[in-house]
Biopython code that builds the backbone (N, CA, C, O; Angstrom):
import numpy as np
from Bio.PDB.StructureBuilder import StructureBuilder

atoms = [
    (1, "MET", "N", (-12.341, 2.207, 10.776)),
    (1, "MET", "CA", (-11.648, 2.364, 9.540)),
    (1, "MET", "C", (-10.616, 3.481, 9.735)),
    (1, "MET", "O", (-10.827, 4.409, 10.516)),
    (2, "PHE", "N", (-9.527, 3.373, 9.029)),
    (2, "PHE", "CA", (-8.429, 4.351, 9.082)),
    (2, "PHE", "C", (-8.218, 4.861, 7.664)),
    (2, "PHE", "O", (-7.860, 4.098, 6.766)),
    (3, "ILE", "N", (-8.444, 6.168, 7.469)),
    (3, "ILE", "CA", (-8.464, 6.693, 6.104)),
    (3, "ILE", "C", (-7.404, 7.787, 5.978)),
    (3, "ILE", "O", (-7.244, 8.618, 6.871)),
    (4, "ILE", "N", (-6.694, 7.773, 4.869)),
    (4, "ILE", "CA", (-5.664, 8.799, 4.650)),
    (4, "ILE", "C", (-5.891, 9.340, 3.252)),
    (4, "ILE", "O", (-6.102, 8.584, 2.304)),
    (5, "HIS", "N", (-5.845, 10.700, 3.135)),
    (5, "HIS", "CA", (-5.797, 11.386, 1.840)),
    (5, "HIS", "C", (-4.359, 11.814, 1.644)),
    (5, "HIS", "O", (-3.821, 12.556, 2.465)),
    (6, "VAL", "N", (-3.747, 11.379, 0.612)),
    (6, "VAL", "CA", (-2.373, 11.789, 0.324)),
    (6, "VAL", "C", (-2.398, 12.682, -0.894)),
    (6, "VAL", "O", (-2.832, 12.262, -1.967)),
    (7, "ASP", "N", (-1.925, 13.938, -0.737)),
    (7, "ASP", "CA", (-1.928, 14.904, -1.815)),
    (7, "ASP", "C", (-0.467, 14.998, -2.356)),
    (7, "ASP", "O", (0.505, 15.105, -1.609)),
    (8, "ILE", "N", (-0.395, 14.950, -3.691)),
    (8, "ILE", "CA", (0.910, 14.902, -4.363)),
    (8, "ILE", "C", (0.880, 15.800, -5.563)),
    (8, "ILE", "O", (-0.004, 15.703, -6.413)),
    (9, "GLN", "N", (1.870, 16.690, -5.626)),
    (9, "GLN", "CA", (2.065, 17.574, -6.810)),
    (9, "GLN", "C", (3.243, 16.999, -7.538)),
    (9, "GLN", "O", (4.318, 16.861, -6.954)),
    (10, "VAL", "N", (3.083, 16.666, -8.769)),
    (10, "VAL", "CA", (4.115, 15.961, -9.556)),
    (10, "VAL", "C", (4.735, 17.018, -10.548)),
    (10, "VAL", "O", (4.065, 17.949, -10.995)),
    (11, "LYS", "N", (5.960, 16.826, -10.837)),
    (11, "LYS", "CA", (6.584, 17.662, -11.873)),
    (11, "LYS", "C", (5.910, 17.342, -13.213)),
    (11, "LYS", "O", (5.700, 16.171, -13.530)),
    (12, "PRO", "N", (5.566, 18.375, -14.007)),
    (12, "PRO", "CA", (4.825, 18.126, -15.218)),
    (12, "PRO", "C", (5.435, 17.121, -16.172)),
    (12, "PRO", "O", (4.709, 16.374, -16.828)),
    (13, "GLU", "N", (6.699, 17.088, -16.257)),
    (13, "GLU", "CA", (7.384, 16.121, -17.163)),
    (13, "GLU", "C", (7.323, 14.690, -16.619)),
    (13, "GLU", "O", (7.717, 13.758, -17.320)),
    (14, "CYS", "N", (6.850, 14.497, -15.412)),
    (14, "CYS", "CA", (6.815, 13.154, -14.784)),
    (14, "CYS", "C", (5.412, 12.584, -14.679)),
    (14, "CYS", "O", (5.243, 11.482, -14.157)),
    (15, "ILE", "N", (4.418, 13.283, -15.148)),
    (15, "ILE", "CA", (3.012, 12.846, -14.932)),
    (15, "ILE", "C", (2.763, 11.415, -15.376)),
    (15, "ILE", "O", (2.222, 10.618, -14.609)),
    (16, "GLU", "N", (3.144, 11.078, -16.592)),
    (16, "GLU", "CA", (2.821, 9.714, -17.133)),
    (16, "GLU", "C", (3.617, 8.649, -16.340)),
    (16, "GLU", "O", (3.062, 7.604, -16.002)),
    (17, "ALA", "N", (4.869, 8.893, -16.050)),
    (17, "ALA", "CA", (5.654, 7.928, -15.280)),
    (17, "ALA", "C", (5.084, 7.772, -13.868)),
    (17, "ALA", "O", (5.013, 6.667, -13.331)),
    (18, "PHE", "N", (4.682, 8.901, -13.280)),
    (18, "PHE", "CA", (4.070, 8.822, -11.942)),
    (18, "PHE", "C", (2.776, 8.014, -11.938)),
    (18, "PHE", "O", (2.533, 7.181, -11.064)),
    (19, "LYS", "N", (1.956, 8.293, -12.950)),
    (19, "LYS", "CA", (0.688, 7.511, -13.067)),
    (19, "LYS", "C", (0.959, 6.043, -13.177)),
    (19, "LYS", "O", (0.343, 5.241, -12.475)),
    (20, "GLN", "N", (1.854, 5.679, -14.032)),
    (20, "GLN", "CA", (2.186, 4.242, -14.237)),
    (20, "GLN", "C", (2.652, 3.570, -12.943)),
    (20, "GLN", "O", (2.181, 2.485, -12.602)),
    (21, "ALA", "N", (3.570, 4.211, -12.228)),
    (21, "ALA", "CA", (4.052, 3.655, -10.959)),
    (21, "ALA", "C", (2.968, 3.588, -9.935)),
    (21, "ALA", "O", (2.861, 2.593, -9.218)),
    (22, "THR", "N", (2.133, 4.641, -9.834)),
    (22, "THR", "CA", (1.149, 4.713, -8.816)),
    (22, "THR", "C", (-0.024, 3.733, -9.087)),
    (22, "THR", "O", (-0.584, 3.182, -8.139)),
    (23, "LEU", "N", (-0.384, 3.521, -10.316)),
    (23, "LEU", "CA", (-1.391, 2.559, -10.622)),
    (23, "LEU", "C", (-0.929, 1.138, -10.320)),
    (23, "LEU", "O", (-1.726, 0.304, -9.891)),
    (24, "ALA", "N", (0.355, 0.858, -10.541)),
    (24, "ALA", "CA", (0.880, -0.442, -10.207)),
    (24, "ALA", "C", (0.877, -0.632, -8.682)),
    (24, "ALA", "O", (0.562, -1.718, -8.196)),
    (25, "ASN", "N", (1.225, 0.413, -7.933)),
    (25, "ASN", "CA", (1.196, 0.318, -6.459)),
    (25, "ASN", "C", (-0.227, 0.104, -5.990)),
    (25, "ASN", "O", (-0.460, -0.729, -5.113)),
    (26, "ALA", "N", (-1.202, 0.838, -6.552)),
    (26, "ALA", "CA", (-2.591, 0.762, -6.149)),
    (26, "ALA", "C", (-3.143, -0.663, -6.422)),
    (26, "ALA", "O", (-3.852, -1.227, -5.588)),
    (27, "GLY", "N", (-2.813, -1.222, -7.581)),
    (27, "GLY", "CA", (-3.255, -2.523, -7.921)),
    (27, "GLY", "C", (-2.769, -3.596, -6.948)),
    (27, "GLY", "O", (-3.508, -4.522, -6.617)),
    (28, "ALA", "N", (-1.534, -3.467, -6.499)),
    (28, "ALA", "CA", (-1.035, -4.369, -5.512)),
    (28, "ALA", "C", (-1.665, -4.104, -4.085)),
    (28, "ALA", "O", (-1.913, -5.023, -3.305)),
    (29, "SER", "N", (-1.888, -2.844, -3.824)),
    (29, "SER", "CA", (-2.391, -2.428, -2.493)),
    (29, "SER", "C", (-3.793, -2.960, -2.236)),
    (29, "SER", "O", (-4.098, -3.369, -1.116)),
    (30, "VAL", "N", (-4.680, -2.963, -3.286)),
    (30, "VAL", "CA", (-6.044, -3.432, -3.077)),
    (30, "VAL", "C", (-6.114, -4.948, -2.814)),
    (30, "VAL", "O", (-7.136, -5.471, -2.369)),
    (31, "ARG", "N", (-5.018, -5.619, -3.096)),
    (31, "ARG", "CA", (-4.998, -7.064, -2.812)),
    (31, "ARG", "C", (-4.532, -7.380, -1.385)),
    (31, "ARG", "O", (-4.547, -8.537, -0.965)),
    (32, "GLU", "N", (-4.117, -6.336, -0.640)),
    (32, "GLU", "CA", (-3.714, -6.530, 0.727)),
    (32, "GLU", "C", (-5.002, -6.822, 1.609)),
    (32, "GLU", "O", (-6.069, -6.261, 1.363)),
    (33, "GLU", "N", (-4.861, -7.651, 2.561)),
    (33, "GLU", "CA", (-6.011, -8.054, 3.368)),
    (33, "GLU", "C", (-6.650, -6.901, 4.072)),
    (33, "GLU", "O", (-7.877, -6.864, 4.161)),
    (34, "GLY", "N", (-5.895, -5.947, 4.582)),
    (34, "GLY", "CA", (-6.533, -4.885, 5.418)),
    (34, "GLY", "C", (-6.833, -3.621, 4.668)),
    (34, "GLY", "O", (-7.093, -2.579, 5.270)),
    (35, "VAL", "N", (-6.800, -3.707, 3.312)),
    (35, "VAL", "CA", (-7.136, -2.507, 2.504)),
    (35, "VAL", "C", (-8.563, -2.597, 1.988)),
    (35, "VAL", "O", (-8.907, -3.517, 1.247)),
    (36, "ALA", "N", (-9.403, -1.625, 2.388)),
    (36, "ALA", "CA", (-10.767, -1.608, 1.896)),
    (36, "ALA", "C", (-10.942, -0.865, 0.570)),
    (36, "ALA", "O", (-11.783, -1.226, -0.253)),
    (37, "ARG", "N", (-10.134, 0.174, 0.382)),
    (37, "ARG", "CA", (-10.096, 0.943, -0.871)),
    (37, "ARG", "C", (-8.726, 1.577, -1.055)),
    (37, "ARG", "O", (-8.014, 1.861, -0.092)),
    (38, "PHE", "N", (-8.386, 1.787, -2.294)),
    (38, "PHE", "CA", (-7.155, 2.530, -2.623)),
    (38, "PHE", "C", (-7.400, 3.255, -3.931)),
    (38, "PHE", "O", (-7.119, 2.730, -5.009)),
    (39, "ASP", "N", (-7.934, 4.482, -3.826)),
    (39, "ASP", "CA", (-8.297, 5.255, -5.010)),
    (39, "ASP", "C", (-7.143, 6.167, -5.441)),
    (39, "ASP", "O", (-6.434, 6.730, -4.608)),
    (40, "VAL", "N", (-6.977, 6.297, -6.733)),
    (40, "VAL", "CA", (-5.984, 7.196, -7.319)),
    (40, "VAL", "C", (-6.757, 8.227, -8.129)),
    (40, "VAL", "O", (-7.451, 7.875, -9.083)),
    (41, "LEU", "N", (-6.644, 9.480, -7.760)),
    (41, "LEU", "CA", (-7.342, 10.579, -8.409)),
    (41, "LEU", "C", (-6.356, 11.558, -9.034)),
    (41, "LEU", "O", (-5.285, 11.817, -8.486)),
    (42, "GLN", "N", (-6.738, 12.103, -10.198)),
    (42, "GLN", "CA", (-5.890, 13.131, -10.841)),
    (42, "GLN", "C", (-6.696, 14.332, -11.051)),
    (42, "GLN", "O", (-7.865, 14.237, -11.426)),
    (43, "GLY", "N", (-6.114, 15.492, -10.823)),
    (43, "GLY", "CA", (-6.821, 16.761, -10.955)),
    (43, "GLY", "C", (-7.376, 16.963, -12.332)),
    (43, "GLY", "O", (-6.685, 16.722, -13.322)),
    (44, "ALA", "N", (-8.671, 17.423, -12.424)),
    (44, "ALA", "CA", (-9.239, 17.682, -13.707)),
    (44, "ALA", "C", (-8.700, 18.978, -14.288)),
    (44, "ALA", "O", (-8.528, 19.095, -15.501)),
    (45, "ASP", "N", (-8.436, 19.941, -13.436)),
    (45, "ASP", "CA", (-7.912, 21.203, -13.914)),
    (45, "ASP", "C", (-6.396, 21.347, -13.841)),
    (45, "ASP", "O", (-5.812, 22.245, -14.448)),
    (46, "ASP", "N", (-5.759, 20.426, -13.070)),
    (46, "ASP", "CA", (-4.296, 20.393, -12.936)),
    (46, "ASP", "C", (-3.866, 18.964, -12.981)),
    (46, "ASP", "O", (-3.862, 18.292, -11.950)),
    (47, "PRO", "N", (-3.496, 18.461, -14.161)),
    (47, "PRO", "CA", (-3.115, 17.063, -14.288)),
    (47, "PRO", "C", (-1.883, 16.628, -13.521)),
    (47, "PRO", "O", (-1.592, 15.435, -13.440)),
    (48, "ALA", "N", (-1.146, 17.592, -12.949)),
    (48, "ALA", "CA", (0.020, 17.250, -12.123)),
    (48, "ALA", "C", (-0.348, 17.081, -10.629)),
    (48, "ALA", "O", (0.496, 16.777, -9.787)),
    (49, "CYS", "N", (-1.632, 17.292, -10.349)),
    (49, "CYS", "CA", (-2.126, 17.173, -8.984)),
    (49, "CYS", "C", (-2.822, 15.808, -8.808)),
    (49, "CYS", "O", (-3.728, 15.450, -9.561)),
    (50, "PHE", "N", (-2.362, 15.058, -7.782)),
    (50, "PHE", "CA", (-2.912, 13.771, -7.519)),
    (50, "PHE", "C", (-3.357, 13.635, -6.062)),
    (50, "PHE", "O", (-2.799, 14.266, -5.164)),
    (51, "ARG", "N", (-4.365, 12.803, -5.851)),
    (51, "ARG", "CA", (-4.777, 12.494, -4.471)),
    (51, "ARG", "C", (-4.941, 10.993, -4.419)),
    (51, "ARG", "O", (-5.582, 10.405, -5.290)),
    (52, "LEU", "N", (-4.364, 10.363, -3.398)),
    (52, "LEU", "CA", (-4.588, 8.967, -3.078)),
    (52, "LEU", "C", (-5.571, 8.942, -1.904)),
    (52, "LEU", "O", (-5.374, 9.637, -0.907)),
    (53, "VAL", "N", (-6.611, 8.150, -2.029)),
    (53, "VAL", "CA", (-7.568, 7.991, -0.944)),
    (53, "VAL", "C", (-7.412, 6.503, -0.515)),
    (53, "VAL", "O", (-7.824, 5.570, -1.203)),
    (54, "GLU", "N", (-6.796, 6.367, 0.657)),
    (54, "GLU", "CA", (-6.410, 5.025, 1.133)),
    (54, "GLU", "C", (-7.295, 4.697, 2.378)),
    (54, "GLU", "O", (-7.305, 5.439, 3.360)),
    (55, "VAL", "N", (-8.006, 3.604, 2.300)),
    (55, "VAL", "CA", (-8.929, 3.223, 3.363)),
    (55, "VAL", "C", (-8.489, 1.891, 3.911)),
    (55, "VAL", "O", (-8.531, 0.885, 3.204)),
    (56, "TYR", "N", (-8.065, 1.864, 5.163)),
    (56, "TYR", "CA", (-7.609, 0.668, 5.839)),
    (56, "TYR", "C", (-8.589, 0.246, 6.875)),
    (56, "TYR", "O", (-9.331, 1.072, 7.407)),
    (57, "ARG", "N", (-8.613, -1.034, 7.178)),
    (57, "ARG", "CA", (-9.517, -1.562, 8.224)),
    (57, "ARG", "C", (-9.028, -1.126, 9.620)),
    (57, "ARG", "O", (-9.819, -1.068, 10.562)),
    (58, "SER", "N", (-7.726, -0.821, 9.750)),
    (58, "SER", "CA", (-7.206, -0.408, 11.052)),
    (58, "SER", "C", (-5.877, 0.335, 10.828)),
    (58, "SER", "O", (-5.254, 0.187, 9.776)),
    (59, "PRO", "N", (-5.463, 1.100, 11.777)),
    (59, "PRO", "CA", (-4.109, 1.779, 11.682)),
    (59, "PRO", "C", (-2.999, 0.725, 11.485)),
    (59, "PRO", "O", (-2.014, 0.971, 10.789)),
    (60, "GLU", "N", (-3.173, -0.416, 12.092)),
    (60, "GLU", "CA", (-2.126, -1.466, 11.937)),
    (60, "GLU", "C", (-2.026, -1.926, 10.499)),
    (60, "GLU", "O", (-0.938, -2.226, 10.008)),
    (61, "ASP", "N", (-3.188, -1.981, 9.810)),
    (61, "ASP", "CA", (-3.155, -2.390, 8.413)),
    (61, "ASP", "C", (-2.387, -1.347, 7.561)),
    (61, "ASP", "O", (-1.716, -1.715, 6.596)),
    (62, "HIS", "N", (-2.483, -0.087, 7.909)),
    (62, "HIS", "CA", (-1.741, 0.965, 7.259)),
    (62, "HIS", "C", (-0.234, 0.720, 7.486)),
    (62, "HIS", "O", (0.559, 0.862, 6.555)),
    (63, "GLY", "N", (0.155, 0.358, 8.707)),
    (63, "GLY", "CA", (1.517, 0.077, 8.994)),
    (63, "GLY", "C", (2.057, -1.116, 8.180)),
    (63, "GLY", "O", (3.196, -1.108, 7.714)),
    (64, "LYS", "N", (1.184, -2.158, 8.026)),
    (64, "LYS", "CA", (1.569, -3.290, 7.207)),
    (64, "LYS", "C", (1.791, -2.891, 5.743)),
    (64, "LYS", "O", (2.714, -3.355, 5.073)),
    (65, "HIS", "N", (0.915, -2.024, 5.292)),
    (65, "HIS", "CA", (1.048, -1.491, 3.883)),
    (65, "HIS", "C", (2.377, -0.849, 3.698)),
    (65, "HIS", "O", (3.053, -1.079, 2.696)),
    (66, "LYS", "N", (2.769, -0.036, 4.660)),
    (66, "LYS", "CA", (4.033, 0.723, 4.498)),
    (66, "LYS", "C", (5.266, -0.196, 4.525)),
    (66, "LYS", "O", (6.366, 0.219, 4.161)),
    (67, "ARG", "N", (5.073, -1.414, 4.950)),
    (67, "ARG", "CA", (6.193, -2.385, 4.989)),
    (67, "ARG", "C", (6.214, -3.363, 3.790)),
    (67, "ARG", "O", (7.046, -4.269, 3.744)),
    (68, "THR", "N", (5.307, -3.173, 2.838)),
    (68, "THR", "CA", (5.294, -4.069, 1.691)),
    (68, "THR", "C", (6.343, -3.692, 0.682)),
    (68, "THR", "O", (6.755, -2.534, 0.608)),
    (69, "ALA", "N", (6.793, -4.682, -0.118)),
    (69, "ALA", "CA", (7.767, -4.435, -1.139)),
    (69, "ALA", "C", (7.222, -3.467, -2.216)),
    (69, "ALA", "O", (7.949, -2.618, -2.733)),
    (70, "HIS", "N", (5.948, -3.621, -2.529)),
    (70, "HIS", "CA", (5.411, -2.777, -3.580)),
    (70, "HIS", "C", (5.346, -1.308, -3.168)),
    (70, "HIS", "O", (5.548, -0.426, -4.003)),
    (71, "TYR", "N", (5.074, -1.039, -1.920)),
    (71, "TYR", "CA", (5.085, 0.355, -1.402)),
    (71, "TYR", "C", (6.510, 0.851, -1.451)),
    (71, "TYR", "O", (6.738, 1.959, -1.938)),
    (72, "ALA", "N", (7.470, 0.107, -0.980)),
    (72, "ALA", "CA", (8.895, 0.564, -0.986)),
    (72, "ALA", "C", (9.357, 0.859, -2.434)),
    (72, "ALA", "O", (10.046, 1.849, -2.677)),
    (73, "ALA", "N", (8.980, 0.016, -3.360)),
    (73, "ALA", "CA", (9.360, 0.226, -4.706)),
    (73, "ALA", "C", (8.711, 1.500, -5.289)),
    (73, "ALA", "O", (9.366, 2.255, -6.006)),
    (74, "TRP", "N", (7.423, 1.733, -4.978)),
    (74, "TRP", "CA", (6.753, 2.902, -5.415)),
    (74, "TRP", "C", (7.410, 4.159, -4.818)),
    (74, "TRP", "O", (7.723, 5.097, -5.551)),
    (75, "ALA", "N", (7.617, 4.182, -3.515)),
    (75, "ALA", "CA", (8.188, 5.375, -2.823)),
    (75, "ALA", "C", (9.541, 5.739, -3.414)),
    (75, "ALA", "O", (9.828, 6.918, -3.618)),
    (76, "GLU", "N", (10.369, 4.752, -3.689)),
    (76, "GLU", "CA", (11.715, 4.996, -4.255)),
    (76, "GLU", "C", (11.556, 5.514, -5.702)),
    (76, "GLU", "O", (12.251, 6.448, -6.102)),
    (77, "CYS", "N", (10.655, 4.918, -6.472)),
    (77, "CYS", "CA", (10.486, 5.288, -7.873)),
    (77, "CYS", "C", (10.003, 6.709, -8.005)),
    (77, "CYS", "O", (10.527, 7.454, -8.834)),
    (78, "VAL", "N", (9.025, 7.115, -7.221)),
    (78, "VAL", "CA", (8.364, 8.425, -7.446)),
    (78, "VAL", "C", (8.976, 9.577, -6.685)),
    (78, "VAL", "O", (8.604, 10.727, -6.916)),
    (79, "ALA", "N", (9.904, 9.305, -5.782)),
    (79, "ALA", "CA", (10.460, 10.373, -4.922)),
    (79, "ALA", "C", (10.953, 11.588, -5.751)),
    (79, "ALA", "O", (10.640, 12.732, -5.421)),
    (80, "ALA", "N", (11.695, 11.336, -6.786)),
    (80, "ALA", "CA", (12.244, 12.426, -7.596)),
    (80, "ALA", "C", (11.258, 13.051, -8.563)),
    (80, "ALA", "O", (11.559, 14.041, -9.230)),
    (81, "MET", "N", (10.036, 12.438, -8.631)),
    (81, "MET", "CA", (9.025, 12.954, -9.557)),
    (81, "MET", "C", (8.142, 14.018, -8.880)),
    (81, "MET", "O", (7.362, 14.687, -9.558)),
    (82, "MET", "N", (8.254, 14.177, -7.580)),
    (82, "MET", "CA", (7.408, 15.066, -6.856)),
    (82, "MET", "C", (7.915, 16.494, -6.954)),
    (82, "MET", "O", (9.115, 16.736, -6.820)),
    (83, "ALA", "N", (7.017, 17.444, -7.187)),
    (83, "ALA", "CA", (7.430, 18.860, -7.228)),
    (83, "ALA", "C", (7.669, 19.433, -5.853)),
    (83, "ALA", "O", (8.421, 20.391, -5.669)),
    (84, "GLU", "N", (6.979, 18.793, -4.853)),
    (84, "GLU", "CA", (7.130, 19.174, -3.440)),
    (84, "GLU", "C", (6.815, 17.940, -2.579)),
    (84, "GLU", "O", (6.250, 16.968, -3.081)),
    (85, "PRO", "N", (7.165, 17.973, -1.331)),
    (85, "PRO", "CA", (6.868, 16.780, -0.513)),
    (85, "PRO", "C", (5.375, 16.485, -0.457)),
    (85, "PRO", "O", (4.555, 17.400, -0.382)),
    (86, "ARG", "N", (5.040, 15.244, -0.492)),
    (86, "ARG", "CA", (3.623, 14.852, -0.396)),
    (86, "ARG", "C", (3.106, 15.115, 1.014)),
    (86, "ARG", "O", (3.865, 15.119, 1.983)),
    (87, "THR", "N", (1.802, 15.333, 1.104)),
    (87, "THR", "CA", (1.211, 15.525, 2.423)),
    (87, "THR", "C", (0.087, 14.482, 2.642)),
    (87, "THR", "O", (-0.553, 14.038, 1.689)),
    (88, "GLY", "N", (-0.130, 14.111, 3.894)),
    (88, "GLY", "CA", (-1.148, 13.151, 4.195)),
    (88, "GLY", "C", (-2.027, 13.699, 5.337)),
    (88, "GLY", "O", (-1.537, 14.281, 6.304)),
    (89, "THR", "N", (-3.330, 13.489, 5.182)),
    (89, "THR", "CA", (-4.256, 13.885, 6.222)),
    (89, "THR", "C", (-5.049, 12.619, 6.594)),
    (89, "THR", "O", (-5.596, 11.933, 5.730)),
    (90, "LYS", "N", (-5.093, 12.332, 7.901)),
    (90, "LYS", "CA", (-5.776, 11.119, 8.432)),
    (90, "LYS", "C", (-7.208, 11.455, 8.809)),
    (90, "LYS", "O", (-7.497, 12.561, 9.265)),
    (91, "TYR", "N", (-8.089, 10.510, 8.619)),
    (91, "TYR", "CA", (-9.511, 10.668, 8.893)),
    (91, "TYR", "C", (-10.021, 9.374, 9.562)),
    (91, "TYR", "O", (-9.390, 8.319, 9.513)),
    (92, "ARG", "N", (-11.179, 9.522, 10.176)),
    (92, "ARG", "CA", (-11.923, 8.343, 10.652)),
    (92, "ARG", "C", (-13.309, 8.469, 10.021)),
    (92, "ARG", "O", (-13.792, 9.576, 9.784)),
    (93, "ASP", "N", (-13.932, 7.347, 9.756)),
    (93, "ASP", "CA", (-15.225, 7.361, 9.054)),
    (93, "ASP", "C", (-16.356, 7.659, 9.990)),
    (93, "ASP", "O", (-16.404, 7.155, 11.112)),
    (94, "LEU", "N", (-17.287, 8.498, 9.516)),
    (94, "LEU", "CA", (-18.523, 8.740, 10.213)),
    (94, "LEU", "C", (-19.702, 8.066, 9.536)),
    (94, "LEU", "O", (-20.609, 7.537, 10.178)),
    (95, "PHE", "N", (-19.651, 8.106, 8.216)),
    (95, "PHE", "CA", (-20.678, 7.490, 7.409)),
    (95, "PHE", "C", (-20.078, 7.140, 6.055)),
    (95, "PHE", "O", (-19.415, 8.003, 5.479)),
    (96, "PRO", "N", (-20.253, 5.968, 5.512)),
    (96, "PRO", "CA", (-20.989, 4.878, 6.131)),
    (96, "PRO", "C", (-20.203, 4.282, 7.283)),
    (96, "PRO", "O", (-18.997, 4.511, 7.379)),
    (97, "GLY", "N", (-20.838, 3.535, 8.145)),
    (97, "GLY", "CA", (-20.116, 2.795, 9.187)),
    (97, "GLY", "C", (-19.220, 1.739, 8.625)),
    (97, "GLY", "O", (-19.213, 1.518, 7.414)),
    (98, "ASP", "N", (-18.480, 1.093, 9.442)),
    (98, "ASP", "CA", (-17.487, 0.101, 8.990)),
    (98, "ASP", "C", (-18.121, -0.920, 8.087)),
    (98, "ASP", "O", (-17.482, -1.364, 7.133)),
    (99, "ALA", "N", (-19.358, -1.316, 8.346)),
    (99, "ALA", "CA", (-19.974, -2.344, 7.508)),
    (99, "ALA", "C", (-20.281, -1.864, 6.098)),
    (99, "ALA", "O", (-20.495, -2.669, 5.191)),
    (100, "GLY", "N", (-20.302, -0.515, 5.915)),
    (100, "GLY", "CA", (-20.561, 0.056, 4.587)),
    (100, "GLY", "C", (-19.380, 0.039, 3.655)),
    (100, "GLY", "O", (-19.534, 0.320, 2.467)),
    (101, "TRP", "N", (-18.168, -0.293, 4.170)),
    (101, "TRP", "CA", (-16.993, -0.340, 3.338)),
    (101, "TRP", "C", (-16.853, -1.721, 2.740)),
    (101, "TRP", "O", (-15.909, -1.977, 1.992)),
]
sb = StructureBuilder()
sb.init_structure("model")
sb.init_model(0)
sb.init_chain("A")
sb.init_seg("    ")
for serial, (resi, resn, name, xyz) in enumerate(atoms, 1):
    if name == "N":
        sb.init_residue(resn, " ", resi, " ")
    sb.init_atom(name, np.array(xyz, "f"), 0.0, 1.0, " ", f" {name:<3s}", serial, name[0])
structure = sb.get_structure()
């Protein structure tokens, strides 16, 4: 499995628009063949803080995701909404094993 946590700080005035665009992207992403999970989280103490937890079956599936029309539309839509550049941290799963996803 190939896992990425994407941390995004959104401008306060853009929170609702960001949520709408990101939920649309997530809904399309979970229908991709190589996507095991695509979680959208919002900070409980800071509603402008978001984390995407993206779980792909392989690094190649992540590459396919980045080439989809819905990802391109999301990236263009939300670029100006971010208070700072988003960051991504890559992980590999230890538990559960691949069968647990």
